[in-house]
VOGU-3710 file (C-alpha; in Angstrom, 3 decimals, decimal comma):
1> xxxxxxxxxx> 103,835/122,957/59,157  104,665/121,865/55,645  101,987/122,558/53,030  99,390/119,835/52,683  99,846/118,178/56,064  96,913/117,145/58,211  96,781/118,590/61,738  95,737/116,167/64,483  94,934/117,595/67,933  94,887/115,385/71,043
11> xxxxxxxxxx> 94,729/116,361/74,745  97,957/114,846/76,043  101,622/115,332/75,105  102,287/111,638/75,766  99,464/110,601/73,465  100,750/113,134/70,930  104,147/111,439/70,642  102,663/107,937/70,439  100,221/108,839/67,646  102,781/110,861/65,665
21> xxxxxxxxxx> 104,899/107,738/65,354  101,971/105,767/63,913  100,741/108,426/61,441  104,070/109,429/59,881  105,195/112,534/57,978  101,870/113,397/56,363  100,477/114,405/59,741  101,433/116,787/62,505  100,108/115,834/65,931  99,825/118,549/68,592
31> xxxxxxxxxx> 98,359/118,622/72,086  95,778/120,957/73,628  97,029/119,837/77,094  93,473/119,319/78,341  90,818/122,045/78,302  91,843/125,352/76,763  88,955/127,330/78,294  86,371/127,138/81,048  83,649/129,159/82,745  84,988/132,567/83,663
41> xxxxxxxxxx> 85,627/133,794/87,179  83,659/136,896/88,112  86,731/139,122/87,794  87,266/138,021/84,183  83,840/139,142/82,940  83,903/142,442/80,972  81,936/145,382/82,392  79,372/145,291/79,569  78,649/141,618/80,351  78,449/141,941/84,143
51> xxxxxxxxxx> 74,698/142,380/84,352  73,916/139,243/82,372  76,793/136,965/83,420  78,093/138,531/86,622  76,786/136,119/89,247  77,691/132,714/87,853  79,387/133,478/84,490  76,090/132,098/83,179  73,172/134,104/81,788  70,408/132,212/83,543
61> xxxxxxxxxx> 67,672/134,343/81,945  68,769/133,648/78,379  69,050/129,927/77,916  71,712/129,463/80,620  74,305/130,750/78,199  77,818/130,211/79,634  80,617/132,770/79,386  83,896/131,015/78,621  87,425/132,407/78,828  90,743/130,941/77,819
71> xxxxxxxxxx> 93,227/130,189/80,572  96,690/131,755/80,397  98,073/128,403/79,360  95,175/127,980/76,942  95,989/131,265/75,183  99,538/130,101/74,451  98,273/126,723/73,258  95,658/128,285/70,986  98,269/130,594/69,437  100,503/127,592/68,666
81> xxxxxxxxxx> 97,591/125,597/67,237  96,483/128,498/65,023  99,998/128,825/63,614  100,026/125,113/62,823  96,538/125,272/61,310  97,554/127,902/58,754  99,502/125,367/56,715  97,126/122,441/57,154  94,641/121,197/54,579  92,588/119,235/57,124
91> xxxxxxxxxx> 91,948/119,203/60,872  91,340/115,998/62,841  90,108/116,389/66,412  91,359/113,267/68,206  90,353/113,894/71,825  88,903/111,113/74,013  85,503/109,720/73,077  83,645/110,690/76,218  81,819/113,846/77,301  84,964/115,669/78,377
101> xxxxxxxxxx> 86,824/114,708/75,213  83,907/115,743/73,007  83,676/119,066/74,867  87,415/119,723/74,436  87,023/119,081/70,695  84,072/121,506/70,535  85,960/124,216/72,429  88,884/123,802/70,027  86,522/124,156/67,086  84,893/127,266/68,576
111> xxxxxxxxxx> 88,239/128,891/69,344  90,304/127,961/66,287  87,486/128,601/63,767  89,202/126,459/61,091  88,598/127,164/57,392  89,689/123,673/56,348  87,609/120,475/56,546  87,207/119,160/60,100  86,761/115,520/61,104  86,276/113,855/64,493
121> xxxxxxxxxx> 88,716/110,994/65,008  88,048/108,503/67,828  89,787/105,366/69,084  89,852/103,198/72,216  93,477/102,113/72,148  96,667/103,680/70,900  98,087/101,038/68,596  99,137/101,410/64,969  96,131/99,480/63,642  93,668/101,357/65,868
131> xxxxxxxxxx> 95,033/104,783/64,913  95,061/104,011/61,178  91,488/102,679/61,446  90,436/105,832/63,311  91,793/108,049/60,520  89,843/106,054/57,945  86,584/106,037/59,970  85,956/109,541/61,255  82,619/111,023/62,261  80,962/114,351/62,970
141> xxxxxxxxxx> 81,169/116,089/66,338  78,486/114,727/68,705  76,782/117,890/69,968  74,544/115,900/72,327  77,646/114,794/74,240  78,862/118,394/74,285  75,487/119,536/75,640  75,665/116,914/78,394  79,139/118,033/79,474  78,174/121,708/79,363
151> xxxxxxxxxx> 74,995/121,013/81,341  76,998/119,183/84,002  79,466/122,070/84,225  76,670/124,646/84,533  74,798/122,477/87,022  77,867/122,143/89,235  78,542/125,905/89,071  74,948/126,784/90,046  74,886/124,199/92,845  78,279/125,090/94,286
161> xxxxxxxxxx> 77,975/128,871/94,045  74,485/128,969/95,565  74,925/126,459/98,378  78,564/126,994/99,409  78,052/130,568/100,732  75,496/129,213/103,205  78,182/126,895/104,571  80,670/129,772/104,818  78,399/131,749/107,108  76,972/128,890/109,171
171> xxxxxxxxxx> 79,812/126,362/109,392  83,248/127,595/108,327  84,883/129,788/105,708  86,386/127,826/102,856  83,863/124,998/102,976  82,045/124,011/99,829  79,111/121,969/98,608  78,941/120,013/95,380  76,424/117,899/93,533  78,299/114,624/94,011
181> xxxxxxxxxx> 80,888/115,482/96,684  78,118/116,337/99,173  76,343/113,028/98,590  79,634/111,137/98,967  80,463/113,013/102,183  77,008/112,182/103,505  77,612/108,482/102,849  80,846/108,519/104,871  79,183/110,489/107,695  76,177/108,159/107,770
191> xxxxxxxxxx> 78,451/105,150/108,124  80,189/106,859/111,064  76,796/107,651/112,627  75,914/103,971/112,373  79,150/103,106/114,126  78,454/105,700/116,835  74,958/104,316/117,430  76,138/100,700/117,348  75,672/98,652/120,532  78,067/95,757/120,837
201> xxxxxxxxxx> 76,701/92,395/121,969  78,844/89,653/123,470  78,525/85,916/122,956  80,687/82,872/123,533  81,401/79,694/121,657  83,931/76,868/121,848  86,613/75,811/119,393  88,574/72,575/119,379  90,980/70,491/117,327  89,558/67,155/116,166
211> xxxxxxxxxx> 92,227/64,497/115,575  92,044/61,377/113,421  95,261/59,401/113,338  97,939/62,005/112,566  95,589/64,502/110,896  93,699/67,276/112,687  91,268/70,043/111,800  89,518/72,829/113,696  85,834/72,625/114,571  83,455/75,099/116,137
221> xxxxxxxxxx> 80,521/74,531/118,482  77,295/74,955/116,490  74,463/73,508/118,644  73,808/72,538/122,232  70,940/70,104/122,867  69,642/70,895/119,372  69,571/74,676/119,902  71,658/76,715/117,449  74,445/78,757/119,036  74,481/82,509/118,520
231> xxxxxxxxxx> 76,730/84,040/115,875  77,548/87,682/115,209  75,017/87,920/112,372  72,210/86,960/114,770  72,370/90,393/116,459  71,169/93,702/115,042  73,037/96,998/115,401  71,273/97,694/118,691  72,740/94,498/120,172  69,362/92,704/120,134
241> xxxxxxxxxx> 68,900/89,162/118,846  67,068/88,893/115,534  66,032/85,252/116,046  65,770/82,608/118,730  69,250/81,199/119,327  71,225/80,085/122,360  73,574/82,713/123,806  76,301/81,379/126,064  77,906/83,644/128,613  81,463/83,201/129,838
251> xxxxxxxxxx> 80,610/81,007/132,830  78,394/78,654/130,787  80,967/78,421/127,978  83,782/77,532/130,395  81,674/74,959/132,208  80,629/73,339/128,942  84,220/73,366/127,658  85,376/71,532/130,773  82,708/68,862/130,240  83,714/68,467/126,570
261> xxxxxxxxxx> 87,390/68,230/127,490  86,533/65,578/130,071  84,631/63,600/127,436  87,767/63,818/125,243  86,250/62,411/122,056  83,515/62,950/119,507  81,808/60,853/116,850  80,968/61,835/113,277  77,172/62,174/113,274  76,735/63,657/109,791
271> xxxxxxxxxx> 78,816/64,126/106,673  77,730/66,118/103,628  79,614/66,901/100,420  78,463/69,403/97,807  80,075/70,223/94,493  80,286/73,857/93,403  81,640/76,153/90,707  83,054/79,668/90,662  82,958/81,858/87,588  85,464/84,576/86,756
281> xxxxxxxxxx> 84,641/88,245/87,126  84,058/90,450/84,108  86,962/92,473/82,708  87,692/95,782/84,385  85,503/98,847/84,183  86,745/102,143/85,601  84,979/101,434/88,883  86,173/97,853/89,344  89,723/98,820/88,356  89,798/101,489/91,060
291> xxxxxxxxxx> 88,395/99,041/93,606  90,846/96,268/92,808  93,836/98,623/92,602  92,877/99,804/96,089  92,492/96,290/97,499  95,508/94,628/95,924  97,945/97,463/95,212  96,928/99,935/97,968  96,530/102,647/95,322  94,150/105,536/95,849
301> xxxxxxxxxx> 91,480/105,940/93,192  93,222/109,078/91,926  96,620/107,406/91,714  95,188/104,327/89,992  93,560/106,508/87,331  96,751/108,499/86,842  98,735/105,300/86,255  96,015/103,909/83,972  96,073/107,155/81,973  99,796/106,728/81,384
311> xxxxxxxxxx> 99,348/103,106/80,315  96,638/104,138/77,845  98,633/107,008/76,377  101,691/104,805/75,971  99,582/102,273/74,086  99,540/99,432/76,626  95,823/99,344/77,523  92,515/100,441/76,026  90,686/103,577/77,150  90,434/103,613/80,932
321> xxxxxxxxxx> 87,173/105,563/81,441  84,393/103,108/80,700  81,613/101,209/82,413  81,363/98,610/79,660  82,335/95,018/80,462  82,281/93,920/76,817  85,400/92,758/74,972  85,972/93,026/71,245  86,200/89,842/69,204  89,951/90,303/68,761
331> xxxxxxxxxx> 90,396/90,742/72,530  88,419/87,565/73,287  90,527/85,633/70,798  93,758/87,050/72,222  92,809/86,170/75,812  91,683/82,617/74,919  94,783/81,919/72,844  97,089/83,121/75,585  95,233/81,110/78,263  95,531/77,921/76,201
341> xxxxxxxxxx> 99,215/78,567/75,567  99,902/79,051/79,273  97,495/76,617/80,980  96,384/74,087/78,378  93,258/73,364/76,344  91,004/72,935/79,388  91,797/76,448/80,595  89,090/77,962/78,371  85,417/76,979/77,959  84,101/75,634/74,663
351> xxxxxxxxxx> 82,397/78,937/73,808  83,820/82,418/74,471  82,426/84,243/77,474  80,390/87,383/76,905  79,654/90,023/79,514  76,681/92,267/78,916  77,214/95,913/79,837  74,659/97,181/82,329  75,140/100,790/81,280  73,183/102,678/78,647
361> xxxxxxxxxx> 75,322/105,818/78,969  76,305/107,405/75,693  79,395/108,926/77,263  81,260/105,699/77,863  83,633/103,698/75,691  82,331/100,525/74,091  84,850/98,101/75,557  86,211/97,102/78,949  89,737/98,027/80,091  92,149/95,442/78,681
371> xxxxxxxxxx> 95,653/95,109/77,245  95,762/96,752/73,821  96,388/95,066/70,496  95,411/91,826/68,788  97,954/89,898/70,865  98,390/90,735/74,537  101,878/91,507/75,722  102,698/89,636/78,922  103,746/91,661/81,989  107,222/90,123/81,788
381> xxxxxxxxxx> 107,671/91,270/78,187  106,933/94,934/78,974  108,743/95,242/82,299  111,591/97,301/80,822  109,178/99,853/79,330  107,117/100,661/82,428  107,787/102,148/85,837  106,930/100,197/88,994  103,315/101,334/89,373  102,615/101,013/85,653
391> xxxxxxxxxx> 104,001/97,480/85,753  101,865/96,494/88,736  98,664/97,911/87,258  99,307/96,420/83,826  99,853/93,031/85,481  96,494/93,380/87,241  94,649/94,338/84,026  96,311/91,555/82,040  95,437/88,897/84,632  91,840/90,074/84,977
401> xxxxxxxxxx> 91,332/90,077/81,197  92,869/86,630/80,851  90,816/85,189/83,704  87,569/86,640/82,304  87,820/84,224/79,334  88,915/81,156/81,276  86,948/78,150/82,548  84,980/77,976/85,786  86,770/76,733/88,870  85,292/73,530/90,330
411> xxxxxxxxxx> 85,380/72,551/93,974  83,808/70,288/96,547  82,864/71,444/100,022  82,551/68,855/102,777  80,781/69,681/106,030  81,172/67,344/109,005  79,146/67,333/112,230  80,760/65,978/115,398  78,625/64,958/118,376  79,937/65,011/121,964
421> xxxxxxxxxx> 78,268/63,817/125,148  79,293/66,601/127,529  78,069/65,581/130,962  74,535/64,845/129,839  74,363/67,659/127,266  74,694/67,010/123,549  77,219/69,372/121,995  77,562/69,429/118,203  80,599/70,850/116,443  80,812/71,567/112,717
431> xxxxxxxxxx> 83,763/71,968/110,376  83,990/72,578/106,649  86,726/71,976/104,152  86,896/72,959/100,500  88,992/71,182/97,893  89,349/72,529/94,354  89,094/69,734/91,822  89,815/72,096/88,892  91,269/75,588/89,413  90,243/77,036/86,052
441> xxxxxxxxxx> 90,499/80,846/86,032  92,039/80,804/89,530  95,277/79,750/87,861  95,504/83,316/86,570  93,623/85,566/88,958  91,365/85,854/92,012  89,487/89,034/92,900  90,327/90,737/96,182  87,796/91,235/98,957  86,682/94,234/100,953
451> xxxxxxxxxx> 86,776/94,089/104,734  83,989/91,844/105,986  81,893/92,290/109,089  81,571/89,757/111,875  82,333/86,055/111,665  79,792/84,953/109,081  82,055/85,599/106,131  85,087/83,731/107,379  85,938/81,183/104,722  86,967/77,732/105,869
461> xxxxxxxxxx> 89,508/76,470/103,369  91,112/73,803/105,543  91,522/70,237/104,377  89,565/67,474/106,101  90,830/63,904/106,407  88,834/60,993/104,992  85,842/60,574/107,347  82,787/58,372/107,647  79,683/58,561/109,821  80,391/56,784/113,112
471> xxxxxxxxxx> 84,121/57,542/113,126  85,488/58,404/116,541  87,830/61,395/116,846  89,926/62,632/119,714  89,400/66,225/120,858  92,197/68,433/122,121  92,742/72,142/122,840  89,094/72,691/123,769  88,940/76,466/124,175  85,983/78,700/125,079
481> xxxxxxxxxx> 86,143/81,963/123,118  84,407/85,230/123,767  83,265/87,441/120,899  81,759/90,893/120,499  79,744/92,016/117,509  81,357/94,718/115,421  79,865/97,682/113,569  79,938/98,022/109,819  83,481/98,676/108,607  84,296/102,189/107,507
491> xxxxxxxxxx> 84,410/102,863/103,822  87,708/102,497/102,041  88,273/104,211/98,708  87,512/100,894/97,015  84,267/100,231/98,890  83,145/103,879/98,551  83,628/103,700/94,782  81,560/100,516/94,789  78,822/102,152/96,877  78,766/105,285/94,691
501> xxxxxxxxxx> 78,370/103,122/91,609  75,598/101,059/93,204  73,677/104,214/94,115  74,240/105,748/90,693  76,124/108,756/92,076  78,787/110,116/89,743  80,156/108,362/86,695  83,325/106,320/86,032  85,345/109,387/85,121  84,377/111,222/88,327
511> xxxxxxxxxx> 84,847/108,666/91,133  88,529/109,468/91,691  87,941/113,235/91,682  84,988/112,917/94,096  87,160/111,161/96,671  90,040/113,546/96,037  87,778/116,557/96,706  86,357/115,300/100,008  89,877/114,453/101,194  91,299/117,836/100,182
521> xxxxxxxxxx> 88,375/119,736/101,737  89,088/118,122/105,094  85,707/116,399/105,182  87,396/113,003/105,266  90,795/111,757/106,398  92,451/108,389/105,919  93,588/106,022/108,654  95,331/103,271/106,775  92,783/102,499/104,061  89,731/103,577/106,109
531> xxxxxxxxxx> 87,943/106,869/105,367  87,067/108,754/108,564  84,771/111,796/108,458  85,801/114,910/110,358  83,506/116,828/112,698  83,481/119,515/110,013  81,826/116,975/107,710  79,191/116,282/110,379  78,281/119,983/110,502  78,238/120,343/106,722
541> xxxxxxxxxx> 76,081/117,251/106,210  73,708/118,273/109,016  73,125/121,662/107,374  72,563/120,097/103,958  70,186/117,463/105,334  68,141/120,026/107,228  67,970/122,774/104,615  68,894/121,191/101,268  67,425/117,732/101,785  66,668/117,122/98,096
551> xxxxxxxxxx> 70,142/118,095/96,990  71,849/115,404/99,100  69,158/112,792/98,552  70,808/109,786/96,929  67,932/109,041/94,555  67,735/112,695/93,508  71,493/112,825/92,866  71,344/109,597/90,851  68,364/110,962/88,887  70,462/113,984/87,911
561> xxxxxxxxxx> 73,041/111,602/86,431  70,286/109,799/84,497  69,035/113,141/83,165  72,542/114,081/82,024  72,744/110,723/80,259  69,420/111,456/78,565  70,841/114,774/77,325  73,927/112,900/76,066  71,639/110,564/74,116  69,718/113,498/72,648
571> xxxxxxxxxx> 66,506/112,552/74,480  66,376/115,667/76,689  66,890/119,350/75,896  69,672/121,056/77,818  67,914/124,411/78,283  64,565/122,920/79,346  66,232/120,680/81,890  68,348/123,474/83,443  65,325/125,736/83,643  63,382/123,115/85,602
581> xxxxxxxxxx> 66,326/122,333/87,881  67,044/125,968/88,717  63,643/127,704/88,601  61,524/124,682/89,539  58,299/123,221/88,191  55,181/121,488/89,475  57,257/118,379/90,120  60,395/120,091/91,457  61,001/122,951/93,886  64,035/124,354/92,077
591> xxxxxxxxxx> 67,421/125,355/93,447  66,671/129,081/93,415  63,490/128,665/95,466  65,322/126,506/98,017  68,121/129,042/98,492  65,778/132,041/98,685  63,503/130,391/101,273  65,963/128,879/103,722  64,586/130,635/106,795  66,586/130,903/109,994
601> xxxxxxxxxx> 69,559/128,572/110,455  70,762/128,065/114,019  74,520/127,879/113,499  75,186/126,948/117,128  72,815/123,980/117,036  74,155/123,026/113,629  77,701/122,763/114,977  76,781/120,920/118,189  76,652/117,191/118,910  75,664/115,908/122,374
611> xxxxxxxxxx> 78,056/113,292/123,718  75,641/111,491/126,044  74,867/113,729/129,000  78,563/114,303/129,676  79,389/117,154/127,332  78,571/118,775/124,000  80,925/118,608/121,091  81,088/121,925/119,297  82,757/122,771/116,022  84,217/126,250/116,087
621> xxxxxxxxxx> 86,505/128,503/114,103  89,590/126,527/115,119  88,066/123,075/115,015  86,201/120,728/117,382  86,232/120,858/121,177  84,174/119,631/124,113  82,077/122,137/125,999  81,508/121,177/129,629  79,057/123,057/131,915  80,599/124,933/134,810
631> xxxxxxxxxx> 79,481/122,759/137,740  80,192/125,377/140,402  78,728/128,286/138,463  76,122/127,108/135,904  75,740/130,667/134,627  79,461/131,072/134,167  81,595/130,438/131,134  81,619/126,707/130,289  84,885/124,867/130,226  86,492/123,884/126,927
641> xxxxxxxxxx> 88,398/120,640/126,475  90,550/119,904/123,439  89,971/116,726/121,443  92,972/114,725/120,193  93,315/115,174/116,435  93,564/111,430/115,811  90,353/110,592/117,686  87,670/109,408/115,258  84,059/110,538/115,867  82,857/107,036/116,780
651> xxxxxxxxxx> 85,651/106,805/119,360  84,364/109,871/121,219  82,016/107,934/123,479  80,621/109,393/126,732  83,246/107,357/128,607  86,030/108,770/126,451  84,669/112,295/126,856  84,655/111,841/130,643  88,241/110,624/130,474  89,297/113,723/128,522
661> xxxxxxxxxx> 87,435/116,013/130,897  88,879/114,409/134,031  92,427/114,148/132,675  94,886/116,467/134,421  95,846/119,406/132,273  99,063/118,312/130,632  100,198/121,872/130,114  100,105/124,752/132,583  103,016/123,205/134,484  105,316/125,719/136,128
671> xxxxxxxxxx> 108,935/125,046/135,174  110,392/127,806/137,324  111,240/131,478/137,372  113,125/133,414/134,714  116,089/134,819/136,698  116,343/137,744/134,281  112,901/139,241/135,018  111,235/137,149/137,747  108,430/135,932/135,497  107,146/132,353/135,614
681> xxxxxxxxxx> 107,929/129,938/132,798  104,981/127,629/132,123  104,667/124,733/129,665  101,256/124,273/128,024  99,608/121,909/125,577  97,691/124,025/123,070  95,453/123,309/120,128  98,392/123,594/117,743  100,871/121,678/119,899  102,916/122,098/123,088
691> xxxxxxxxxx> 104,629/125,396/123,869  106,265/127,348/126,694  105,088/130,739/127,858  106,467/133,475/130,065  103,785/134,801/132,424  103,491/137,202/135,323  103,536/135,623/138,799  99,993/134,468/139,742  97,696/136,828/141,589  94,373/134,977/141,485
701> xxxxxxxxxx> 95,989/131,610/141,015  98,094/129,281/143,041  100,501/126,524/142,247  99,557/122,993/143,240  102,479/121,879/145,403  101,999/118,216/144,522  101,919/118,564/140,699  103,512/121,915/139,959  100,447/122,858/137,891  98,659/126,205/137,983
711> xxxxxxxxxx> 95,127/126,030/139,289  92,419/128,656/139,356  91,505/129,987/142,790  87,765/130,236/143,335  86,336/133,699/143,927  83,230/134,309/145,995  80,254/135,474/143,973  80,485/139,231/143,918  77,029/139,757/142,508  76,292/141,660/139,333
721> xxxxxxxxxx> 79,424/143,015/137,662  79,750/146,751/137,328  78,606/147,976/133,937  81,281/149,058/131,491  81,470/152,730/130,635  80,329/153,359/127,099  83,098/154,497/124,857  85,808/153,405/127,271  88,736/151,846/125,458  90,257/148,724/126,851
731> xxxxxxxxxx> 94,037/148,890/126,853  95,567/145,877/125,170  97,766/143,892/127,520  101,241/143,104/126,174  101,383/139,625/124,712  103,494/137,158/126,738  106,495/135,571/125,068  105,821/132,070/123,745  107,816/129,427/121,896  106,804/126,063/120,440
741> xxxxxxxxxx> 108,562/122,938/121,641  110,771/121,068/119,200  109,387/117,822/117,825  111,879/115,904/119,956  110,650/117,574/123,186  107,793/116,652/125,496  105,687/118,695/127,927  106,416/116,076/130,572  110,204/116,224/130,354  111,150/119,754/129,276
751> xxxxxxxxxx> 113,147/121,666/131,895  113,538/125,356/132,752  116,910/125,765/131,040  115,628/124,390/127,723  112,455/126,486/127,969  114,501/129,681/128,444  116,620/128,815/125,403  113,445/128,341/123,341  112,057/131,707/124,482  115,309/133,442/123,521
761> xxxxxxxxxx> 115,084/132,271/119,907  116,038/133,333/117,315  119,605/132,765/118,460  122,336/135,038/117,150  125,082/132,805/115,762  127,408/135,660/114,844  128,121/138,182/112,100  129,284/137,509/108,549  132,897/138,759/108,540  132,561/140,047/104,956
771> xxxxxxxxxx> 129,277/141,937/105,090  128,826/142,319/108,832  125,267/140,984/108,488  123,986/139,123/111,538  123,332/135,389/111,146  120,546/133,874/113,254  119,347/130,307/113,840  115,626/129,764/114,309  112,684/127,454/113,842  109,980/128,067/111,262
781> xxxxxxxxxx> 106,877/126,578/109,781  108,929/124,295/107,561  111,638/123,447/110,072  114,959/124,823/111,368  116,941/127,303/109,286  119,629/129,996/109,241  118,900/133,569/108,243  121,297/136,234/107,022  119,382/139,285/105,888  116,971/137,895/103,308
791> xxxxxxxxxx> 119,083/134,821/102,591  117,930/131,687/104,444  119,379/128,157/104,470  117,816/124,967/105,798  119,366/123,208/108,801  119,439/119,442/109,111  118,026/119,220/112,658  116,352/121,353/115,315  119,242/120,780/117,715  121,496/122,719/115,331
801> xxxxxxxxxx> 119,568/125,863/116,247  121,236/125,682/119,669  124,562/124,119/118,652  125,676/125,475/115,266  128,778/127,684/115,417  129,582/130,717/113,292  132,227/128,720/111,435  129,712/125,972/110,621  127,094/128,521/109,573  129,556/130,209/107,215
811> xxxxxxxxxx> 130,340/126,799/105,733  126,629/126,298/105,039  126,434/129,678/103,288  129,573/128,868/101,311  127,652/126,069/99,561  125,648/127,049/96,433  122,072/127,749/97,430  119,574/125,179/96,242  118,373/126,111/92,783  121,044/128,821/92,342
821> xxxxxxxxxx> 122,911/129,116/89,070  126,183/127,316/88,898  126,565/123,643/89,688  123,454/121,730/88,646  121,328/120,543/91,564  119,233/118,273/89,353  118,825/114,616/90,251  118,086/113,862/86,585  118,074/115,836/83,365  115,774/115,080/80,422
831> xxxxxxxxxx> 115,203/116,323/76,899  113,332/119,554/76,162  109,679/119,854/77,133  107,482/119,773/73,968  105,416/122,747/75,164  108,032/125,163/76,528  110,976/123,859/74,515  113,179/124,001/77,606  115,100/121,124/79,240  113,295/119,269/82,012
841> xxxxxxxxxx> 115,066/118,609/85,285  114,162/116,421/88,259  115,063/118,157/91,511  114,683/117,596/95,230  113,028/120,512/96,995  111,900/121,460/100,462  108,581/119,719/99,912  109,976/116,694/98,098  111,090/115,841/94,553  109,652/117,730/91,596
851> xxxxxxxxxx> 110,168/118,242/87,882  110,663/121,641/86,279  111,322/123,181/82,898  112,319/126,479/84,469  108,801/127,896/84,015  106,538/125,289/85,583  107,182/123,127/88,660  105,270/119,886/89,240  105,592/117,859/92,439  106,089/114,095/92,148
861> xxxxxxxxxx> 102,893/112,575/93,654  103,121/110,575/96,858  103,575/106,897/96,216  105,732/107,506/93,141  109,491/107,074/93,333  111,611/109,940/91,999  114,116/107,366/90,733  111,488/105,863/88,440  110,316/109,126/86,834  110,743/108,901/83,065
871> xxxxxxxxxx> 110,809/111,655/80,447  107,224/110,828/79,432  106,036/110,976/83,038  107,825/114,301/83,591  106,148/115,797/80,508  102,749/114,558/81,710  103,232/116,031/85,206  104,197/119,411/83,773  101,252/119,322/81,362  98,846/118,497/84,202
881> xxxxxxxxxx> 100,248/121,351/86,290  99,881/123,838/83,429  96,323/122,673/82,884  95,478/123,520/86,488  96,824/127,020/86,072  98,601/129,077/88,740  97,603/128,653/92,379  95,200/131,380/93,536  96,872/134,134/95,503  95,764/134,505/99,094
891> xxxxxxxxxx> 94,638/138,005/99,851  93,495/139,555/103,070  90,481/141,757/102,691  90,791/145,022/104,518  88,012/147,259/105,568  87,927/150,439/103,472  89,566/153,418/105,132  87,173/155,880/106,630  87,099/159,137/104,740  87,534/162,290/106,778
901> xxxx> 84,801/164,913/106,243  85,598/167,405/103,535  86,674/170,801/104,740  84,331/173,634/104,036
//
C-alpha cells in the first residue's frame, strides 16, 4: 500500500470491488471474507489451556471466557491485512451493521492490533453517496452488539454440546440439538402430529349456474328452510361440529338437487352491496422477503438470501438483514415520483405512507429492503447487469417498494341471495362478486398467499350481472357436491419463516440457516414446497420434550432472543446472563442441572410410535420400520416390515400399515438355479433398494409353486433351546454373493440370465495392449465406470457395463481425463481470483458444475444456471467456500490394541 492511504476492510470480495470504485485512489479496500476466527475445536486447544477451556472452548468458571482460533483461511487473510496495514495511516472497519458484522470488526481489531487510528464505518446501501457519507460519519465500535453476538455463540455452543450427546446415545449418532433448530423442528413435528390426529368429516352441498339473459354466474347452496348449511370451518379437528348447522349426506343432497332442478328457476330474494378498500403491504423485511420469494419465485429461504446478498453487494438494494419496515425520506420520494410517472397522479395518496417498525432490536438495520439510491432503477433498466435470479428478486423488491407508497385499492362486493321452492322446501343459494372501482397499488403489486385450509378462504371474484330483488333467474347444471374437511396444511419454508417470526424464535438473519440446518440434518424433507418431518425428527423431539422441556418451549426460546436483544442494547450484562442460563437461579433451573439430572431414558420407548393396534413403528440404526408381533409365536422374534421412503408420517395410518404388512414380499422371488454351482438365484427388495442374491438351496424353506417366492416352513416347538457353551466361537458363515439391480431394472421383471450377469460383475472388458493392465466395467456408488489399475473413467449408461468392447474402452481412455492437464475442460474462464490471484474456471464435474481457482472448488447451488454464473458470482462462491473451511475428514475409531503381558 502506498504511504498515507486509508485501509478499509469489508467482509465480501464483491462488496470490496464496489466500494473501491466509489472511494478512489486514497483508499485501499480489502476483504476479510467473513469471520477470520471462531471458537476453537477441542483438538486446537493447547495443553496448558485444556483444563480451563477443554470441554467447550469456553472457561465457564471464569466469566465464560471464549477461546478463539483463526481458521486456516483466516490466517492467510490476517497476514495479507497486516501487510496492508503497515503502510496505512488509518483503518476503517466497514463490516455490516448488525451483530455479526460488529463481531467481525471486533475480531479484526483484536487480531490486527492496529497502531493507527481506527474508525467504524457503516452504511445500508452501496451507492457512491452512501459510501462517501459513511466515510464522513464514522462511529466507535459498539461493544454491546459484540457482547450480544458472543453471548449467542457461547449459548449455542453450550446448548449443542451438552444436549447433542444425549441424542447420540438414545436416538442416533450424528444427530444434534440447537437452541433454535430444535424449536423449529418441534413446530414441523407438531403440525404433522395434528395431521395424524385429524379426523376428516364429510358434508355435502349443491352448486348451480344461475342465468339471466346471456349472462351466468355460479351460486352455492347456503340455507335450507332457514337452517345454515355446514361448511368445512364448522367442524373441529376431531370431525365434530362446533355449532348447530345442517349437515346433508349424499342421499339428501341428491334428492334436494333433483327437486331444485325440477323447479328450474330461482328469484332474487336479497341483494347487498358493500364498498371496501385494500391497503398495500409494508416494504420488505428479511422475513417477508423470504416468504414472498418462496411463494412467488419458489426460492428457498437460503437461496433468496444468497441472491439478496449479491444484489446488496452489487449496489442494487439496501441491506437485506433487517426487520424494519421504515423507508428513508429519499426512498419515499423516489417511490412516489416513480408511481406518479408510471400510473398518474391518483396512484399515490396525498400524504406519504409511513410504516412503524415493530422491532426494538438494536441489531437490525434502520430501513426496510428497497432499491438503492435516490432514484430507483426499473427492473428493465438493470436487466443486462443481473443474472436471472437476481433480476427476478430485484423485480419483486422494486414492485413491493413502489406499491407500499401507492393509493388504496377500492372495490365493491355484491352478495345476492337466490330463493328456490324445491318441492316444498325453501333452498337459498348465495353468490358474491367483487368489482374493483380503483386498482391503486394493485397496478404494481399484489402479495402472494400461503396455502389455505378448507373452503372458507376461497375468494369469489366473479362478475355478477345487473340484478334487482324479484328478478327471476333460470338454474342449470344443478350439481350435488361432496366435501371432506382437510387438516392444516404442512409448513412451507415461507409459512415456517412467518410462524418463527410470530413466535419470536430466531432473528431475520437466522431464519434461512435454521431451515437449512433442519433439512441437512434429515429432520425435515421437502415434497414440492411442503416440509415433511422424518421419523428421526419425531424421536428427537420426543426426547427433548420429555427431558429438556424448557429448552424447546417456544416462549422460553423467544425469551432467550429478547435477552440477547437486551444485551445488544446494553441493558443486560453478558456474564451475569450466561451464569444464570448455565448454572441456574431461583427462577431458572439451568442447563447444567438439567443435563446432570436427566435420570433414566428409555431409548426403546423413545423411538417407538404405536400405529393403532396394528403395529409399532420403530426407529432404528438404519431408519424406520414396522414391528409386527409374531401371531403364531408371541414369544418369538417379531416381524419387521420396511416403510417406503416417500411415505409421510401422517400417511402411515393403521389401514396403510395393514396394507404394508399384508403385501406379498416383493423380493425373495426365486429366479432359478445357477448352472455353474447349483445355488439358487433370488431377487429381493432391501432397505437400500432391490438386489439379487446367490443362496444355498433351501433346507427349512420351500418354494411357493404359485408365486415362485420363498416361504418359511413352520417348525414344531422344540421346547427350551440348548444353552450355548461358554467360550465357544461361532464360525462365520461365508457371505453370499449379492448385486444391486440397475436403475432401469425391476424386481418384477428381472430374469435369471440378467441376474447372473449382475452377480459376475465387475466384467473384464480386456487388457490394455500397451501396459497389459486389465480393464473392467462395473457399477459404483456414483454410477457406471471403467477401471484400469487406479485409473477410472465414467460410462454414459449402466447398459455399457455389459456391452462396451475393448476397442470402445480404449477409445474412452484415449480421451484426456477430466481435469487433466492439456486441453482445457472449462466451460468458462474468468479473471484471476482476488484472494488467490489465480484464474477462475467454471467446470462440469461428476456432481454438477462448479467454479475453481485451482485451490478451492465451489459447487454451483441448485436452482442456479451454470450459464448465468458471472465473475462476481464465482468470486463470491469461492469466498463462501473458503469461509466454511475444509470438510471434516471422516475417521473410523478403532479400539486400542490389547497389549501382551511383559515378559519377565
